[in-house]
Biopython code that builds the backbone (N, CA, C, O; Angstrom):
import numpy as np
from Bio.PDB.StructureBuilder import StructureBuilder

atoms = [
    (1, "UNK", "N", (79.159, 84.957, 94.979)),
    (1, "UNK", "CA", (80.292, 85.959, 94.433)),
    (1, "UNK", "C", (81.306, 86.019, 95.745)),
    (1, "UNK", "O", (80.912, 85.774, 96.885)),
    (2, "UNK", "N", (82.495, 86.335, 95.456)),
    (2, "UNK", "CA", (83.940, 86.265, 96.368)),
    (2, "UNK", "C", (83.530, 87.560, 97.344)),
    (2, "UNK", "O", (83.266, 88.719, 97.027)),
    (3, "UNK", "N", (83.578, 86.928, 98.627)),
    (3, "UNK", "CA", (83.605, 87.830, 99.743)),
    (3, "UNK", "C", (84.688, 88.692, 100.139)),
    (3, "UNK", "O", (84.595, 89.615, 100.949)),
    (4, "UNK", "N", (85.917, 88.265, 99.396)),
    (4, "UNK", "CA", (87.041, 89.128, 99.556)),
    (4, "UNK", "C", (87.334, 90.112, 98.300)),
    (4, "UNK", "O", (88.349, 90.140, 97.604)),
    (5, "UNK", "N", (86.237, 90.865, 98.207)),
    (5, "UNK", "CA", (86.684, 91.874, 96.834)),
    (5, "UNK", "C", (87.069, 92.984, 97.345)),
    (5, "UNK", "O", (86.619, 93.483, 98.376)),
    (6, "UNK", "N", (88.093, 93.514, 96.508)),
    (6, "UNK", "CA", (88.862, 94.878, 96.587)),
    (6, "UNK", "C", (87.905, 95.954, 96.210)),
    (6, "UNK", "O", (87.284, 95.853, 95.152)),
    (7, "UNK", "N", (87.756, 96.863, 96.908)),
    (7, "UNK", "CA", (87.122, 98.150, 96.778)),
    (7, "UNK", "C", (88.173, 99.041, 95.927)),
    (7, "UNK", "O", (89.349, 98.682, 95.888)),
    (8, "UNK", "N", (87.741, 100.213, 95.243)),
    (8, "UNK", "CA", (88.626, 101.097, 94.716)),
    (8, "UNK", "C", (89.519, 101.629, 95.643)),
    (8, "UNK", "O", (90.728, 101.585, 95.415)),
    (9, "UNK", "N", (89.081, 102.118, 96.641)),
    (9, "UNK", "CA", (89.865, 102.683, 97.936)),
    (9, "UNK", "C", (91.194, 101.632, 98.212)),
    (9, "UNK", "O", (92.343, 102.008, 98.444)),
    (10, "UNK", "N", (90.770, 100.355, 98.134)),
    (10, "UNK", "CA", (91.819, 99.680, 98.595)),
    (10, "UNK", "C", (92.913, 99.128, 97.535)),
    (10, "UNK", "O", (94.054, 98.741, 97.790)),
    (11, "UNK", "N", (92.352, 99.185, 96.451)),
    (11, "UNK", "CA", (93.052, 99.048, 95.070)),
    (11, "UNK", "C", (94.058, 100.373, 95.024)),
    (11, "UNK", "O", (95.233, 100.265, 94.674)),
    (12, "UNK", "N", (93.567, 101.401, 95.347)),
    (12, "UNK", "CA", (94.648, 102.610, 95.068)),
    (12, "UNK", "C", (95.585, 102.660, 96.218)),
    (12, "UNK", "O", (96.741, 103.080, 96.158)),
    (13, "UNK", "N", (94.969, 102.183, 97.303)),
    (13, "UNK", "CA", (95.981, 101.949, 98.566)),
    (13, "UNK", "C", (97.286, 101.048, 98.171)),
    (13, "UNK", "O", (98.462, 101.393, 98.288)),
    (14, "UNK", "N", (96.854, 99.978, 97.741)),
    (14, "UNK", "CA", (97.540, 98.861, 97.133)),
    (14, "UNK", "C", (98.572, 99.126, 96.161)),
    (14, "UNK", "O", (99.756, 98.801, 96.246)),
    (15, "UNK", "N", (97.853, 99.910, 94.994)),
    (15, "UNK", "CA", (98.802, 100.519, 94.121)),
    (15, "UNK", "C", (99.877, 101.403, 94.569)),
    (15, "UNK", "O", (101.013, 101.301, 94.106)),
    (16, "UNK", "N", (99.555, 102.267, 95.454)),
    (16, "UNK", "CA", (100.573, 103.502, 95.888)),
    (16, "UNK", "C", (101.474, 102.707, 96.733)),
    (16, "UNK", "O", (102.657, 103.041, 96.663)),
    (17, "UNK", "N", (101.142, 101.587, 97.630)),
    (17, "UNK", "CA", (101.941, 100.910, 98.351)),
    (17, "UNK", "C", (102.919, 100.186, 97.581)),
    (17, "UNK", "O", (104.071, 100.157, 98.012)),
    (18, "UNK", "N", (102.574, 99.472, 96.281)),
    (18, "UNK", "CA", (103.521, 98.792, 95.342)),
    (18, "UNK", "C", (104.551, 99.532, 94.428)),
    (18, "UNK", "O", (105.646, 99.132, 94.032)),
    (19, "UNK", "N", (103.886, 100.768, 94.190)),
    (19, "UNK", "CA", (104.808, 101.703, 93.420)),
    (19, "UNK", "C", (105.580, 102.780, 94.076)),
    (19, "UNK", "O", (106.358, 103.504, 93.454)),
    (20, "UNK", "N", (105.318, 102.886, 95.538)),
    (20, "UNK", "CA", (105.988, 103.801, 96.436)),
    (20, "UNK", "C", (105.733, 105.092, 96.204)),
    (20, "UNK", "O", (106.608, 105.952, 96.304)),
    (21, "UNK", "N", (104.534, 105.336, 95.878)),
    (21, "UNK", "CA", (104.118, 106.797, 95.418)),
    (21, "UNK", "C", (102.746, 106.959, 96.534)),
    (21, "UNK", "O", (102.320, 106.065, 97.265)),
    (22, "UNK", "N", (102.296, 108.159, 96.435)),
    (22, "UNK", "CA", (101.179, 108.287, 97.247)),
    (22, "UNK", "C", (99.784, 107.959, 96.487)),
    (22, "UNK", "O", (99.626, 107.731, 95.287)),
    (23, "UNK", "N", (98.776, 108.000, 97.565)),
    (23, "UNK", "CA", (97.348, 107.446, 97.128)),
    (23, "UNK", "C", (96.704, 108.434, 96.081)),
    (23, "UNK", "O", (95.852, 108.031, 95.289)),
    (24, "UNK", "N", (97.192, 109.900, 96.107)),
    (24, "UNK", "CA", (96.419, 110.601, 95.185)),
    (24, "UNK", "C", (97.115, 110.395, 93.756)),
    (24, "UNK", "O", (96.360, 110.394, 92.783)),
    (25, "UNK", "N", (98.355, 110.237, 93.565)),
    (25, "UNK", "CA", (99.122, 109.929, 92.381)),
    (25, "UNK", "C", (98.414, 108.654, 91.933)),
    (25, "UNK", "O", (97.961, 108.701, 90.789)),
    (26, "UNK", "N", (98.212, 107.388, 92.698)),
    (26, "UNK", "CA", (97.650, 106.048, 92.263)),
    (26, "UNK", "C", (96.312, 106.111, 91.906)),
    (26, "UNK", "O", (95.918, 105.345, 91.026)),
    (27, "UNK", "N", (95.427, 107.004, 92.510)),
    (27, "UNK", "CA", (94.177, 107.118, 92.243)),
    (27, "UNK", "C", (94.066, 107.905, 90.778)),
    (27, "UNK", "O", (93.213, 107.501, 89.988)),
    (28, "UNK", "N", (94.834, 108.911, 90.447)),
    (28, "UNK", "CA", (94.785, 109.252, 89.290)),
    (28, "UNK", "C", (95.403, 108.501, 88.105)),
    (28, "UNK", "O", (95.108, 108.758, 86.938)),
    (29, "UNK", "N", (96.387, 107.441, 88.522)),
    (29, "UNK", "CA", (96.538, 106.543, 87.463)),
    (29, "UNK", "C", (95.723, 105.426, 87.353)),
    (29, "UNK", "O", (95.906, 104.731, 86.353)),
    (30, "UNK", "N", (94.881, 105.093, 88.129)),
    (30, "UNK", "CA", (93.562, 104.191, 88.209)),
    (30, "UNK", "C", (92.712, 104.879, 87.189)),
    (30, "UNK", "O", (92.445, 104.266, 86.156)),
    (31, "UNK", "N", (92.309, 105.960, 87.353)),
    (31, "UNK", "CA", (91.342, 106.810, 86.863)),
    (31, "UNK", "C", (91.829, 106.813, 85.236)),
    (31, "UNK", "O", (91.102, 106.448, 84.312)),
    (32, "UNK", "N", (93.082, 107.257, 85.105)),
    (32, "UNK", "CA", (93.539, 107.333, 83.703)),
    (32, "UNK", "C", (93.561, 106.255, 83.070)),
    (32, "UNK", "O", (93.324, 106.266, 81.862)),
    (33, "UNK", "N", (93.884, 104.942, 83.819)),
    (33, "UNK", "CA", (94.082, 103.473, 83.059)),
    (33, "UNK", "C", (92.359, 103.124, 82.556)),
    (33, "UNK", "O", (91.977, 102.526, 81.550)),
    (34, "UNK", "N", (91.659, 103.658, 83.515)),
    (34, "UNK", "CA", (90.170, 103.174, 83.190)),
    (34, "UNK", "C", (89.508, 103.971, 82.188)),
    (34, "UNK", "O", (88.603, 103.522, 81.484)),
    (35, "UNK", "N", (89.988, 105.253, 82.111)),
    (35, "UNK", "CA", (89.625, 105.878, 81.050)),
    (35, "UNK", "C", (90.205, 105.730, 79.612)),
    (35, "UNK", "O", (89.579, 106.038, 78.597)),
    (36, "UNK", "N", (91.387, 105.258, 79.633)),
    (36, "UNK", "CA", (91.884, 104.620, 78.375)),
    (36, "UNK", "C", (91.394, 103.582, 77.946)),
    (36, "UNK", "O", (91.178, 103.478, 76.739)),
    (37, "UNK", "N", (91.121, 102.636, 78.755)),
    (37, "UNK", "CA", (90.314, 101.046, 78.389)),
    (37, "UNK", "C", (88.960, 101.657, 77.908)),
    (37, "UNK", "O", (88.611, 101.279, 76.790)),
    (38, "UNK", "N", (88.223, 102.440, 78.482)),
    (38, "UNK", "CA", (86.804, 102.682, 78.275)),
    (38, "UNK", "C", (86.752, 103.312, 76.922)),
    (38, "UNK", "O", (85.864, 102.954, 76.148)),
    (39, "UNK", "N", (87.720, 104.319, 76.525)),
    (39, "UNK", "CA", (87.644, 104.986, 75.289)),
    (39, "UNK", "C", (88.035, 104.011, 74.170)),
    (39, "UNK", "O", (87.384, 104.000, 73.125)),
    (40, "UNK", "N", (89.262, 103.050, 74.394)),
    (40, "UNK", "CA", (89.605, 102.215, 73.325)),
    (40, "UNK", "C", (88.708, 101.262, 72.892)),
    (40, "UNK", "O", (88.451, 101.049, 71.707)),
    (41, "UNK", "N", (88.088, 100.514, 74.115)),
    (41, "UNK", "CA", (86.832, 99.609, 73.814)),
    (41, "UNK", "C", (85.619, 100.182, 73.117)),
    (41, "UNK", "O", (85.140, 99.723, 72.080)),
    (42, "UNK", "N", (85.163, 101.245, 73.795)),
    (42, "UNK", "CA", (83.940, 101.844, 72.937)),
    (42, "UNK", "C", (84.394, 102.486, 71.487)),
    (42, "UNK", "O", (83.580, 103.032, 70.742)),
    (43, "UNK", "N", (85.622, 102.368, 71.218)),
    (43, "UNK", "CA", (85.721, 103.003, 69.738)),
    (43, "UNK", "C", (85.905, 101.477, 68.737)),
    (43, "UNK", "O", (86.043, 101.520, 67.514)),
    (44, "UNK", "N", (85.875, 100.325, 69.454)),
    (44, "UNK", "CA", (85.953, 99.220, 68.767)),
    (44, "UNK", "C", (87.340, 98.548, 68.800)),
    (44, "UNK", "O", (87.631, 97.585, 68.091)),
    (45, "UNK", "N", (88.243, 99.185, 69.757)),
    (45, "UNK", "CA", (89.615, 98.472, 69.836)),
    (45, "UNK", "C", (89.623, 97.418, 71.041)),
    (45, "UNK", "O", (88.605, 97.110, 71.660)),
    (46, "UNK", "N", (90.782, 96.950, 71.271)),
    (46, "UNK", "CA", (90.869, 95.938, 72.276)),
    (46, "UNK", "C", (92.179, 96.636, 73.217)),
    (46, "UNK", "O", (92.965, 97.472, 72.772)),
    (47, "UNK", "N", (92.192, 96.149, 74.424)),
    (47, "UNK", "CA", (93.454, 96.461, 75.253)),
    (47, "UNK", "C", (93.716, 95.039, 75.995)),
    (47, "UNK", "O", (92.848, 94.310, 76.475)),
    (48, "UNK", "N", (94.830, 94.864, 75.980)),
    (48, "UNK", "CA", (95.607, 93.792, 76.450)),
    (48, "UNK", "C", (96.436, 94.146, 77.719)),
    (48, "UNK", "O", (97.414, 94.892, 77.668)),
    (49, "UNK", "N", (95.954, 93.528, 78.927)),
    (49, "UNK", "CA", (96.804, 93.946, 80.126)),
    (49, "UNK", "C", (97.637, 92.573, 80.220)),
    (49, "UNK", "O", (97.014, 91.517, 80.332)),
    (50, "UNK", "N", (98.968, 92.583, 80.177)),
    (50, "UNK", "CA", (99.831, 91.430, 80.288)),
    (50, "UNK", "C", (99.660, 90.732, 81.541)),
    (50, "UNK", "O", (99.792, 91.386, 82.576)),
    (51, "UNK", "N", (99.409, 89.600, 81.595)),
    (51, "UNK", "CA", (99.375, 88.849, 82.690)),
    (51, "UNK", "C", (97.940, 88.773, 83.134)),
    (51, "UNK", "O", (97.740, 87.938, 84.017)),
    (52, "UNK", "N", (96.862, 89.481, 82.706)),
    (52, "UNK", "CA", (95.454, 89.673, 83.286)),
    (52, "UNK", "C", (94.602, 89.202, 82.153)),
    (52, "UNK", "O", (93.867, 88.226, 82.305)),
    (53, "UNK", "N", (94.671, 89.873, 80.990)),
    (53, "UNK", "CA", (93.835, 89.402, 79.757)),
    (53, "UNK", "C", (93.648, 90.374, 78.993)),
    (53, "UNK", "O", (94.412, 91.335, 79.082)),
    (54, "UNK", "N", (92.555, 90.376, 78.016)),
    (54, "UNK", "CA", (92.267, 90.995, 77.039)),
    (54, "UNK", "C", (90.739, 91.612, 77.250)),
    (54, "UNK", "O", (89.792, 90.995, 77.738)),
    (55, "UNK", "N", (90.731, 92.742, 76.848)),
    (55, "UNK", "CA", (89.222, 93.623, 76.991)),
    (55, "UNK", "C", (89.064, 93.911, 75.868)),
    (55, "UNK", "O", (90.028, 94.305, 75.212)),
    (56, "UNK", "N", (87.610, 93.787, 75.219)),
    (56, "UNK", "CA", (87.371, 94.003, 73.834)),
    (56, "UNK", "C", (85.884, 94.082, 73.684)),
    (56, "UNK", "O", (85.140, 93.558, 74.513)),
    (57, "UNK", "N", (85.434, 94.743, 72.614)),
    (57, "UNK", "CA", (83.998, 94.902, 72.423)),
    (57, "UNK", "C", (83.488, 93.732, 71.212)),
    (57, "UNK", "O", (84.078, 93.612, 70.138)),
    (58, "UNK", "N", (82.422, 93.005, 71.566)),
    (58, "UNK", "CA", (82.041, 92.123, 70.454)),
    (58, "UNK", "C", (80.513, 92.400, 70.262)),
    (58, "UNK", "O", (79.648, 92.354, 71.136)),
    (59, "UNK", "N", (80.344, 92.727, 68.796)),
    (59, "UNK", "CA", (78.688, 92.735, 68.480)),
    (59, "UNK", "C", (77.905, 91.322, 68.451)),
    (59, "UNK", "O", (78.427, 90.323, 67.956)),
    (60, "UNK", "N", (76.651, 91.314, 69.000)),
    (60, "UNK", "CA", (75.932, 90.297, 69.175)),
    (60, "UNK", "C", (74.869, 90.449, 68.071)),
    (60, "UNK", "O", (74.279, 91.529, 68.043)),
    (61, "UNK", "N", (74.589, 89.643, 67.283)),
    (61, "UNK", "CA", (73.521, 89.508, 66.141)),
    (61, "UNK", "C", (72.168, 89.560, 66.732)),
    (61, "UNK", "O", (71.864, 89.097, 67.832)),
    (62, "UNK", "N", (71.363, 90.181, 65.881)),
    (62, "UNK", "CA", (69.791, 90.296, 66.130)),
    (62, "UNK", "C", (69.592, 88.939, 66.536)),
    (62, "UNK", "O", (70.305, 88.085, 66.009)),
    (63, "UNK", "N", (68.603, 88.545, 67.522)),
    (63, "UNK", "CA", (68.144, 87.482, 68.081)),
    (63, "UNK", "C", (66.767, 87.181, 68.619)),
    (63, "UNK", "O", (66.051, 88.146, 68.888)),
    (64, "UNK", "N", (66.326, 85.999, 68.803)),
    (64, "UNK", "CA", (65.150, 85.893, 69.600)),
    (64, "UNK", "C", (65.422, 85.294, 70.763)),
    (64, "UNK", "O", (66.126, 84.291, 70.886)),
    (65, "UNK", "N", (64.773, 86.001, 71.803)),
    (65, "UNK", "CA", (64.739, 85.602, 73.214)),
    (65, "UNK", "C", (63.447, 85.392, 73.740)),
    (65, "UNK", "O", (62.409, 85.733, 73.172)),
    (66, "UNK", "N", (63.539, 84.727, 75.020)),
    (66, "UNK", "CA", (62.007, 84.211, 75.546)),
    (66, "UNK", "C", (62.135, 85.052, 76.697)),
    (66, "UNK", "O", (63.206, 85.254, 77.271)),
    (67, "UNK", "N", (60.737, 85.670, 77.116)),
    (67, "UNK", "CA", (60.483, 86.480, 78.280)),
    (67, "UNK", "C", (60.325, 85.273, 79.611)),
    (67, "UNK", "O", (59.398, 84.466, 79.544)),
    (68, "UNK", "N", (60.991, 85.246, 80.419)),
    (68, "UNK", "CA", (60.920, 83.928, 81.207)),
    (68, "UNK", "C", (59.543, 84.015, 82.163)),
    (68, "UNK", "O", (59.073, 82.990, 82.656)),
    (69, "UNK", "N", (58.951, 85.309, 82.374)),
    (69, "UNK", "CA", (57.765, 85.104, 83.220)),
    (69, "UNK", "C", (56.435, 84.756, 82.382)),
    (69, "UNK", "O", (55.553, 84.052, 82.874)),
    (70, "UNK", "N", (56.335, 85.360, 80.929)),
    (70, "UNK", "CA", (55.411, 84.976, 79.969)),
    (70, "UNK", "C", (55.628, 83.700, 79.122)),
    (70, "UNK", "O", (54.645, 83.012, 78.848)),
    (71, "UNK", "N", (56.721, 83.386, 78.743)),
    (71, "UNK", "CA", (57.128, 82.531, 77.732)),
    (71, "UNK", "C", (57.057, 82.844, 76.417)),
    (71, "UNK", "O", (57.185, 82.034, 75.499)),
    (72, "UNK", "N", (56.796, 84.341, 76.279)),
    (72, "UNK", "CA", (56.565, 84.796, 74.715)),
    (72, "UNK", "C", (57.914, 84.993, 74.039)),
    (72, "UNK", "O", (58.799, 85.410, 74.786)),
    (73, "UNK", "N", (58.174, 84.818, 73.027)),
    (73, "UNK", "CA", (59.160, 84.892, 72.279)),
    (73, "UNK", "C", (59.354, 86.569, 71.620)),
    (73, "UNK", "O", (58.503, 87.092, 70.900)),
    (74, "UNK", "N", (60.330, 87.076, 71.938)),
    (74, "UNK", "CA", (60.587, 88.620, 71.537)),
    (74, "UNK", "C", (61.989, 88.656, 70.785)),
    (74, "UNK", "O", (62.969, 88.003, 71.143)),
    (75, "UNK", "N", (61.940, 89.514, 69.690)),
    (75, "UNK", "CA", (63.056, 89.828, 68.794)),
    (75, "UNK", "C", (63.765, 90.770, 69.544)),
    (75, "UNK", "O", (63.204, 91.803, 69.911)),
    (76, "UNK", "N", (65.153, 90.492, 69.866)),
    (76, "UNK", "CA", (65.916, 91.383, 70.442)),
    (76, "UNK", "C", (66.848, 91.942, 69.530)),
    (76, "UNK", "O", (67.534, 91.160, 68.871)),
    (77, "UNK", "N", (66.997, 93.255, 69.372)),
    (77, "UNK", "CA", (68.120, 93.908, 68.413)),
    (77, "UNK", "C", (69.342, 93.547, 68.618)),
    (77, "UNK", "O", (69.740, 93.147, 69.712)),
    (78, "UNK", "N", (70.156, 93.666, 67.450)),
    (78, "UNK", "CA", (71.816, 93.340, 67.772)),
    (78, "UNK", "C", (72.342, 94.450, 68.828)),
    (78, "UNK", "O", (71.760, 95.534, 68.856)),
    (79, "UNK", "N", (73.253, 94.243, 69.553)),
    (79, "UNK", "CA", (73.971, 95.075, 70.507)),
    (79, "UNK", "C", (75.305, 94.764, 70.761)),
    (79, "UNK", "O", (75.743, 93.687, 70.356)),
    (80, "UNK", "N", (76.029, 95.555, 71.380)),
    (80, "UNK", "CA", (77.418, 95.261, 71.623)),
    (80, "UNK", "C", (77.495, 94.902, 73.271)),
    (80, "UNK", "O", (76.779, 95.407, 74.136)),
    (81, "UNK", "N", (78.352, 94.087, 73.434)),
    (81, "UNK", "CA", (78.724, 93.521, 74.703)),
    (81, "UNK", "C", (80.544, 93.705, 74.891)),
    (81, "UNK", "O", (81.357, 93.539, 73.982)),
    (82, "UNK", "N", (80.820, 94.040, 76.140)),
    (82, "UNK", "CA", (82.313, 93.918, 76.467)),
    (82, "UNK", "C", (82.649, 92.640, 76.880)),
    (82, "UNK", "O", (81.875, 92.134, 77.693)),
    (83, "UNK", "N", (83.800, 91.860, 76.457)),
    (83, "UNK", "CA", (84.158, 90.725, 76.986)),
    (83, "UNK", "C", (85.521, 90.861, 77.127)),
    (83, "UNK", "O", (86.190, 91.724, 76.559)),
    (84, "UNK", "N", (86.060, 89.774, 78.094)),
    (84, "UNK", "CA", (87.281, 89.776, 78.788)),
    (84, "UNK", "C", (87.676, 88.293, 78.610)),
    (84, "UNK", "O", (87.091, 87.298, 79.038)),
    (85, "UNK", "N", (88.619, 88.367, 78.000)),
    (85, "UNK", "CA", (89.513, 87.001, 77.690)),
    (85, "UNK", "C", (90.711, 86.942, 78.947)),
    (85, "UNK", "O", (91.601, 87.780, 79.089)),
    (86, "UNK", "N", (90.522, 85.916, 79.677)),
    (86, "UNK", "CA", (91.612, 85.825, 80.851)),
    (86, "UNK", "C", (92.833, 85.343, 80.397)),
    (86, "UNK", "O", (92.874, 84.449, 79.552)),
    (87, "UNK", "N", (93.827, 85.840, 80.870)),
    (87, "UNK", "CA", (95.365, 85.393, 80.256)),
    (87, "UNK", "C", (95.369, 84.073, 80.912)),
    (87, "UNK", "O", (94.704, 83.790, 81.909)),
    (88, "UNK", "N", (96.378, 83.081, 80.111)),
    (88, "UNK", "CA", (96.636, 81.987, 80.727)),
    (88, "UNK", "C", (97.458, 82.064, 81.850)),
    (88, "UNK", "O", (97.425, 81.091, 82.604)),
    (89, "UNK", "N", (98.359, 83.215, 82.204)),
    (89, "UNK", "CA", (99.352, 83.251, 83.370)),
    (89, "UNK", "C", (98.376, 83.347, 84.608)),
    (89, "UNK", "O", (98.720, 82.825, 85.669)),
    (90, "UNK", "N", (97.233, 83.966, 84.503)),
    (90, "UNK", "CA", (96.297, 84.360, 85.286)),
    (90, "UNK", "C", (95.638, 83.038, 85.798)),
    (90, "UNK", "O", (95.673, 82.570, 86.936)),
    (91, "UNK", "N", (95.055, 82.574, 84.725)),
    (91, "UNK", "CA", (94.455, 81.010, 85.095)),
    (91, "UNK", "C", (95.249, 80.127, 85.736)),
    (91, "UNK", "O", (94.779, 79.437, 86.642)),
    (92, "UNK", "N", (96.641, 80.019, 85.333)),
    (92, "UNK", "CA", (97.331, 79.164, 86.085)),
    (92, "UNK", "C", (97.914, 79.447, 87.406)),
    (92, "UNK", "O", (98.332, 78.553, 88.141)),
    (93, "UNK", "N", (97.941, 80.803, 87.724)),
    (93, "UNK", "CA", (98.127, 81.106, 89.064)),
    (93, "UNK", "C", (97.065, 80.954, 89.968)),
    (93, "UNK", "O", (97.326, 80.922, 91.170)),
    (94, "UNK", "N", (95.892, 80.854, 89.569)),
    (94, "UNK", "CA", (94.835, 80.463, 90.135)),
    (94, "UNK", "C", (94.552, 79.021, 90.532)),
    (94, "UNK", "O", (94.008, 78.691, 91.586)),
    (95, "UNK", "N", (94.945, 78.261, 89.653)),
    (95, "UNK", "CA", (94.716, 76.722, 89.622)),
    (95, "UNK", "C", (96.030, 75.973, 89.940)),
    (95, "UNK", "O", (96.124, 74.752, 89.816)),
    (96, "UNK", "N", (97.102, 76.815, 90.382)),
    (96, "UNK", "CA", (98.178, 76.273, 90.960)),
    (96, "UNK", "C", (98.193, 75.723, 92.306)),
    (96, "UNK", "O", (99.229, 75.242, 92.765)),
]
sb = StructureBuilder()
sb.init_structure("model")
sb.init_model(0)
sb.init_chain("A")
sb.init_seg("    ")
for serial, (resi, resn, name, xyz) in enumerate(atoms, 1):
    if name == "N":
        sb.init_residue(resn, " ", resi, " ")
    sb.init_atom(name, np.array(xyz, "f"), 0.0, 1.0, " ", f" {name:<3s}", serial, name[0])
structure = sb.get_structure()
């Protein structure tokens, strides 16, 4: 895992600095954005963040899985997972 991870407090501070606002407003914007993304994806929609990627929910079908400690085959019910497709612009900026 990356050693230079940005915490929420650091992200709020950077957002406040970039926008010229204060940390309280930046924190409120971040919380609102998180809430909007969570609500939209949980309702089956998708959110596209230009230059970052697309966040969406995908349903996985019922399947057989193996318990690694016993080797026993177990039927796992269908479930939903959140997926993120990274934007080409972000991939290119990392690989440049």
